[in-house]
C-alpha positions in Angstrom: -8.9 -2.6 11.6 -7.9 0.9 10.4 -10.0 3.4 8.7 -8.7 6.7 6.7 -11.0 9.4 5.7 -9.5 10.8 2.6 -11.4 14.2 2.5 -9.9 15.7 -0.6 -10.3 12.6 -2.5 -13.7 11.8 -1.3 -12.9 8.5 -0.3 -12.5 6.1 2.8 -10.0 3.5 3.1 -10.5 0.5 5.1 -7.8 -2.1 6.3 -9.2 -5.3 7.7 -7.3 -7.6 10.1 -7.0 -10.4 7.4 -4.9 -8.0 5.3 -7.7 -7.0 2.9 -7.8 -3.6 2.1 -10.5 -1.5 0.2 -11.1 2.1 -0.9 -14.4 3.4 -1.3 -15.7 6.5 -3.2 -18.0 8.6 -0.9 -20.4 8.5 -3.6 -20.5 4.6 -3.7 -20.9 4.4 0.2 -23.7 6.8 -0.1 -25.7 4.9 -2.7 -25.1 1.6 -0.9 -26.1 3.1 2.5 -27.5 0.3 4.7 -30.2 2.8 5.8 -33.7 2.1 5.6 -34.2 5.1 3.6 -32.0 3.5 0.9 -32.5 -0.2 1.4 -36.0 0.0 2.5 -37.6 -2.1 5.3 -37.9 -5.4 3.2 -36.7 -6.6 -0.2 -38.3 -4.7 -3.1 -38.3 -1.4 -1.3 -34.9 -0.2 -2.3 -34.8 3.5 -3.4 -32.2 4.6 -6.3 -30.0 7.4 -5.0 -29.2 9.9 -7.6 -27.5 13.2 -8.1 -24.7 12.2 -5.6 -21.6 12.3 -7.9 -19.9 15.2 -5.9 -20.9 13.9 -2.5 -18.2 13.9 0.3 -17.9 12.6 3.8 -17.8 15.1 6.6 -17.3 12.6 9.5 -17.0 9.0 10.4 -18.1 8.1 13.9 -17.4 4.7 15.6 -20.6 2.6 16.8 -19.3 0.2 19.4 -16.7 -2.1 18.4 -18.9 -3.3 15.4 -19.4 -0.4 13.1 -19.1 3.2 11.8 -21.7 6.0 11.1 -20.8 8.2 8.0 -22.1 11.8 8.1 -22.1 12.6 4.4 -22.1 16.3 3.3 -25.7 16.1 2.0 -26.5 15.4 5.8 -27.2 11.8 5.2 -26.3 10.0 8.3 -28.6 7.3 9.3 -26.8 4.3 7.8 -24.7 2.0 10.4 -21.8 0.3 8.4 -21.0 -2.7 10.3 -17.4 -4.6 9.5 -19.2 -7.3 7.9 -21.1 -5.2 5.5 -18.1 -2.9 4.6 -16.1 -6.1 3.8 -19.0 -7.4 1.8 -19.0 -3.8 -0.2 -15.3 -4.1 -0.8 -15.4 -7.7 -2.2 -18.4 -6.8 -4.4 -17.8 -3.3 -5.2 -17.1 -3.4 -9.0 -20.3 -5.6 -9.5 -22.4 -3.4 -7.2 -21.1 -0.2 -9.0 -21.8 -1.6 -12.4 -25.2 -2.6 -11.4 -25.7 1.1 -10.1 -24.9 2.4 -13.2 -27.1 0.4 -15.3 -30.0 1.3 -12.9 -29.2 5.1 -13.3 -29.4 4.6 -17.0 -32.4 2.5 -17.1 -34.3 5.4 -14.7 -33.1 7.9 -17.0 -31.5 9.5 -13.9 -28.1 11.2 -13.4 -25.2 11.0 -10.9 -25.0 14.8 -11.1 -27.0 16.9 -8.9 
């Protein structure tokens, strides 16, 4: 497992031991945060995160041997991104991003602050 923070690109690169490699935009990781603030405590409680087009990542902190905590420059830092969750995000990134853009449009919201 290797993680590279690309501050200027506002991205995080994650290489997995099986050879899979994913690049995540900070905005994508922010709107897909596994935190209760975003995901809710049970299905149906999800919050649509808007206005984060320009969000960056200030810090990536290890959480044991199983996850990372990402500190975003909007000060959101409560989500724990497990390796399994990051892998799942990588495999479904295109579909999740399309669904997010559709939700933004349906809500009449914006990715811009």
